[in-house]
C-alpha positions as CSV (number, residue, x, y, z in Angstrom):
1,X,30.1,20.4,15.6
2,X,26.4,20.2,16.3
3,X,25.1,21.4,19.7
4,X,22.1,20.1,21.6
5,X,19.7,22.3,19.8
6,X,20.7,21.1,16.4
7,X,19.9,17.5,17.0
8,X,16.5,16.3,15.8
9,X,14.4,14.1,18.0
10,X,11.7,13.4,15.4
11,X,12.2,12.1,12.0
12,X,10.3,14.2,9.6
13,X,9.8,11.4,7.0
14,X,7.7,8.3,7.0
15,X,9.0,5.2,5.1
16,X,6.5,3.2,3.1
17,X,7.5,-0.2,1.9
18,X,5.5,-2.4,-0.5
19,X,6.2,-6.0,-1.5
20,X,4.2,-7.3,-4.4
21,X,4.4,-10.9,-5.8
22,X,3.0,-11.7,-9.3
23,X,0.8,-14.8,-9.9
24,X,1.5,-15.6,-13.6
25,X,-0.8,-17.9,-15.6
26,X,-0.3,-17.4,-19.4
27,X,0.3,-13.7,-19.2
28,X,2.1,-11.5,-16.6
29,X,0.0,-9.2,-14.5
30,X,-0.1,-5.6,-15.6
31,X,0.0,-3.4,-12.5
32,X,0.1,0.2,-11.5
33,X,1.2,1.2,-8.0
34,X,0.9,4.7,-6.6
35,X,1.5,6.3,-3.3
36,X,0.0,9.8,-2.8
37,X,-0.4,10.1,-6.6
38,X,3.2,9.3,-7.3
39,X,3.5,6.4,-9.7
40,X,6.1,4.0,-8.3
41,X,5.5,1.2,-10.9
42,X,3.5,0.9,-14.1
43,X,3.9,-2.2,-16.3
44,X,4.0,-6.0,-16.4
45,X,5.2,-7.7,-13.3
46,X,7.3,-10.8,-13.8
47,X,9.2,-11.0,-10.5
48,X,8.7,-10.1,-6.8
49,X,8.8,-6.3,-6.5
50,X,9.9,-4.3,-3.4
51,X,9.2,-0.6,-3.5
52,X,10.1,2.1,-1.1
53,X,8.8,5.6,-0.8
54,X,9.1,8.4,1.7
55,X,6.4,11.0,2.6
56,X,6.2,13.9,5.0
57,X,5.4,13.0,8.6
58,X,2.1,14.9,8.6
59,X,0.9,13.9,5.2
60,X,-2.1,11.8,4.7
61,X,-1.5,8.4,2.9
62,X,-3.2,7.0,-0.2
63,X,-1.8,3.7,-1.5
64,X,-3.3,2.3,-4.7
65,X,-2.5,-1.0,-6.4
66,X,-4.3,-1.6,-9.7
67,X,-4.5,-4.7,-11.7
68,X,-5.0,-3.8,-15.4
69,X,-5.9,-5.6,-18.7
70,X,-6.4,-9.1,-17.3
71,X,-7.8,-11.3,-20.0
72,X,-10.2,-13.7,-18.1
73,X,-10.6,-16.1,-21.0
74,X,-6.9,-16.7,-21.7
75,X,-5.3,-16.2,-18.3
76,X,-7.9,-16.6,-15.6
77,X,-5.3,-17.2,-12.8
78,X,-3.2,-14.1,-13.4
79,X,-3.1,-12.0,-10.3
80,X,-0.9,-10.2,-7.8
81,X,-0.5,-10.8,-4.1
82,X,0.3,-7.9,-1.7
83,X,2.8,-9.7,0.5
84,X,3.6,-6.7,2.7
85,X,2.7,-3.0,3.2
86,X,4.9,-1.4,5.9
87,X,4.6,2.1,7.1
88,X,7.6,2.9,9.4
89,X,7.9,-0.9,10.0
90,X,4.3,-1.1,11.1
91,X,3.0,-4.1,9.1
92,X,-0.5,-3.8,7.7
93,X,-0.9,-7.2,5.9
94,X,-2.7,-9.3,7.1
95,X,-3.8,-7.7,10.4
96,X,-5.3,-4.5,8.9
97,X,-6.3,-5.6,5.4
98,X,-9.9,-4.9,6.2
99,X,-9.2,-1.2,6.3
100,X,-8.5,-1.2,2.5
101,X,-11.0,-1.3,-0.3
102,X,-10.9,-3.4,-3.4
103,X,-13.1,-2.1,-6.3
104,X,-13.0,-4.5,-9.2
105,X,-14.9,-5.4,-12.4
106,X,-16.4,-8.5,-10.8
107,X,-17.9,-6.6,-7.8
108,X,-16.2,-8.8,-5.2
109,X,-15.9,-6.6,-2.2
110,X,-14.2,-8.4,0.7
111,X,-11.0,-7.6,2.6
112,X,-8.1,-9.2,0.7
113,X,-4.5,-8.9,-0.3
114,X,-5.0,-11.0,-3.4
115,X,-5.9,-9.1,-6.5
116,X,-7.3,-11.5,-9.0
117,X,-9.7,-9.2,-10.9
118,X,-9.1,-6.0,-12.8
119,X,-9.5,-3.3,-10.3
120,X,-8.0,-1.0,-7.6
121,X,-7.0,-2.0,-4.1
122,X,-6.9,1.2,-2.0
123,X,-5.7,2.1,1.5
124,X,-6.5,5.6,2.5
125,X,-5.3,7.1,5.8
126,X,-6.9,10.5,6.0
127,X,-4.9,11.9,8.9
128,X,-1.2,11.8,9.9
129,X,-0.1,8.3,10.3
130,X,0.7,8.2,14.0
131,X,-2.7,9.6,14.9
132,X,-4.4,7.0,12.7
133,X,-2.1,4.2,14.2
134,X,-3.0,5.1,17.8
135,X,-6.7,5.0,17.0
136,X,-6.7,1.6,15.1
137,X,-4.5,-0.1,17.7
138,X,-6.8,1.1,20.6
139,X,-4.1,3.3,22.2
140,X,-6.4,6.3,22.2
141,X,-6.1,9.6,20.5
142,X,-3.0,11.8,20.1
143,X,-3.6,15.4,20.8
144,X,-3.2,17.9,18.0
145,X,-0.8,20.9,18.5
């Protein structure tokens, strides 16, 4: 039987959930999805994809979605839509989309969750998630131990 001291108040893992929807023209979109350099998916996407990943509570977060090998002549409408990015149930799309970068071969640099060009959509959180969340939501800073 666990006593009071054995119970954990703080969950030590953060859940990351991604929902990606393909836009298929003639060819299926070829995508690569990474979280903190762990490849969660790499290949052609023909159906809606829901990915889940866990990281340590104090880790930084680096989410990358890459559209690869799009042939603009034959399949100009092929793309992917980032329907949802949740970190511990905190939804980032569409309210915080501007915090991500989208570097692509057409040099279109605007906040988006629609990847229609070969390139990388990247969301970097360079500090523990809850410190970052408090700052961007205007709740102030969390003290560091």
